N, C-alpha and C positions, 0 to 999 in steps of 0.2 A: 504494500500500500504506500503510494508515493506522497499522498497528501490527505489531510483529515477534514478539510472543509466540506461541509454538507453530510458528513458521516454521523452515525449515531453510536455512542459509546456507553457502556454500562460499567460502573466501577463499584466494587464492594469495599467497605471500609473507607469511604470517601471523606469522613469527618476530620481526620487528622493525618499527619505524617505523609508517607508516600502516596496514599490515596488522595489526599488533598492536592498535592502537587501534580498528580496525574490529571485530576479534574481541571486544575488551573491551566496547565499547558494544553490540554486537549481543546478546551473552550477558546483559548487564545488563538489556536490554529483553525477555529471555525467549526469544530465538532459540537453537536448537541450532546449533553451528558446527563445520564440518569445515575444517581449515586444512592447507595444505602449505607446505613450505619446504625449503631445502637443509640447514638446521641443525636437528637434533633438539633440541639444547640450547636454542636460542632459542625453539623452539616450546613446550618444557616450561615456560619462564619465562612465555610468553604464556598458556598454559593455567592456570598457577597464579594469574595475575592475574585471569583470567576467572572462575575458581571463587570467588574472594573476593567478587565482587559479583553473582553470578548466582543466580537461583532454583534450587531443588533439582531441578526438572524438566528443566533444561537439560542437554544432552549435548554433550561436546566430543571431537572426533576430531582426532588429529594424524597426519600421514603425510609421510615424507621423500620429496620428489620435486623433480626439476629440470624446470621447465615447458618448457624448450627441447627436451625429449625426449618425443615424443608417446606412446611406450609407457609412460613413467612417469606421464603425465597420465591415460591410460586406466586404469592400475592404481590411481591415486588415486580416480578415479570409482567403480571397482568396490569399493574399500575403503569409500567413503562409503556406498554402497547397502547393503553387507553389514553394516557396523558399526552403522549407524543403522536398519537394517531397513526401508528406505524405497524406494519406487518413483519418488520425485520429489524435487526440491529447489525452493525458492522464490526464492532469490537466489544469483547468481554474481558474485563480485567478482574480476575479473582484475587483481590489484594488483601482482604480482611484477615487479620491474624492476631493471636495473643501468644504470650509465653507461659511458662509454668511447667509443673511436672518434672522438675529437674532430675529427680532420682527415682529409680524403680524401688529402691530400698526405703528411702526416707519420705517420699512424697505420697500423699493419700490418693487412693484410686479415683475418687471423684474429681480430683484436680487433673489427673491424667485424662480422664474421659472428656472433661470439658475442653482441654487443649486439642484433643483429637477431633472433637465435635466441630470446633471452629476452624482449625488449621487444615484438616483433611476433608471431613465431610462437607464443610462449607464450600470448598472448591468443587467437589463432586456435585453437590446440589446445584451450584451455580451453572456448571456446564450442562447438567441434565435439564435444568429448567429453561435455560435460554437457547438450547440447541435448535428447537424449531425456528426461532427467530433468526439465528445465525444461518441455518440452512436456506432461508429465504433471501439472504443477502447475495449480491453478485460476487462478493469476496469477503469472507468472514475470518476474523482472527480471535483466538482465545489466548490470553496471556495470563499464566498462573504464576503467582509469587511463591517461590520456595525460599531458600536461604543458603548462605555459605555453610550453614549447619546441615544442609542436605548433601553436602560433600564431606564435611568433617564433623563427626557427631560428638563434639565436646567444646567447652570453652576453655582452651588451654589445656595444660597437662593435668590440672587438678579440678577442673570445672565440669561436672556432669550437667548435661543438658538433654536428658534422655527422651522425654516425651516430645518436646519441641522438635528435636532432631529427627526422631522417628517419623513424625507427621510430615516434616519437610522432605525427607527421603521419599515418602509416599507420593507427595505432590510432584516431585521430580520424575519419578518412575511413571506415574499416571500420564504426565504431559508427554513424555517421550513415547509412550505407547499410543497416545492420541495422534502424534505425528504420522505414524504408519496407518492408523485407522482412518484418518481423514484422507490421506493420499490414496488409499484403496477405495473408500466408500463415499467420499465427498471431496473431490479434488479442489474445489473452490474454497475449502476451509483450511486453516493453518493453525497449528498449536505452537506456543512458545513458552519457555520457562525462564523466569528471572531468578537469579541467585544472588541477592544483595548481601554485601558484607555488613559491617557495623555502621548503621546509619542513625543519626541523631533524631529519632522520632519519639513519640509519647507511648511506645509499646509497654514500658514498665508500668506507667500510671494506668493505662487502659486495661492492662492485664489484671491489676489489682482490683479495679472496679468490676470487671467481668466475673472474676473468680469469687468475689465477695458478695455478688448480688444474691439475694435470697437468704443470706446468713443473718443470724441474730447479731446484735451489737457485740455480744460477748464472743461469739464465734469469729467475727471479723477481727476483734482485738487479738484473739489467740492466734489467728492466722498471721497477722502482722508480726507478732512476736516470734513466730516460727520462722518467718522469712528473714527477720533481722538476725536471729540466732544462726541461721544457715550461712549468713555472710560473715560470721566470725565475731559478732558482737554479743555481749552478755546481756540479753534482754531481761533476765530476771532482776537486774538491778536498775532497770530503766522505767521511768514513768510513761504513761500513755502519750503524753505530749512529746516526750523524747523519742518514743517509737515513731510517732507521726513525722517528726522532723527527720529522722533517719530514713524513713521511706521516701520522703520528698527528696532527700539528698541522693538516694540511689537512682531515682528517676532522672534527676538533673545530671548526675554523674554519667549515666548511660549516654545521654545526649551529648555532653561535653567531650567524652572520650572518642566520639565518632570521628573518622577522618574527614577532612574537608577537601 
């Protein structure tokens, strides 16, 4: 695809980070964009940024959806078709993701399953839901976000990153399989996998929000203490306010350590 003007793109996780920048650059190039995210506020900020630099012909759709829930992804697809009045899309960016589930030994099963639900099943649900609209395009592209941890399943020599890495390996393998599948069964479709390194996004903060949703205040506090302890701090001697400050520091530190 040589140019994006007049194309229709779908972006999951468009509220912050790489998803926001994808939306901004696509609209600046003249593509209409439909984004989903779990945060309506974040998407509103993204949409405002897009409007600033986009041609007047560009349309922007926002939809609150959790990609780990297939019914919500299907509802997002239906909203895209209805609000844009289209029978096709040209680009699908499965970008939404969270971290967590660092250790098979130390991390709870529900955290693992939540990471897989977003990072792997969210990608599968996205492709499955939007495939009919992609097939109706003259030239369709699926772009799935994996990670450098889909190549190397650790954070350094002593940093386990097991659930996240496993999910990102699955995304990489799935996308590589789609390349052949599309070539044989739908030659006008193309699949691509992106393997980002350490990029300064809000994934740490967003992950904490997602994994803590539905928990009681006490359970959320216990989880934050567990995360702080896993980073080598003595959480037993820290107040709740100190724990909150450490969590904020982790999130900012992740962004600041990213290469520029």
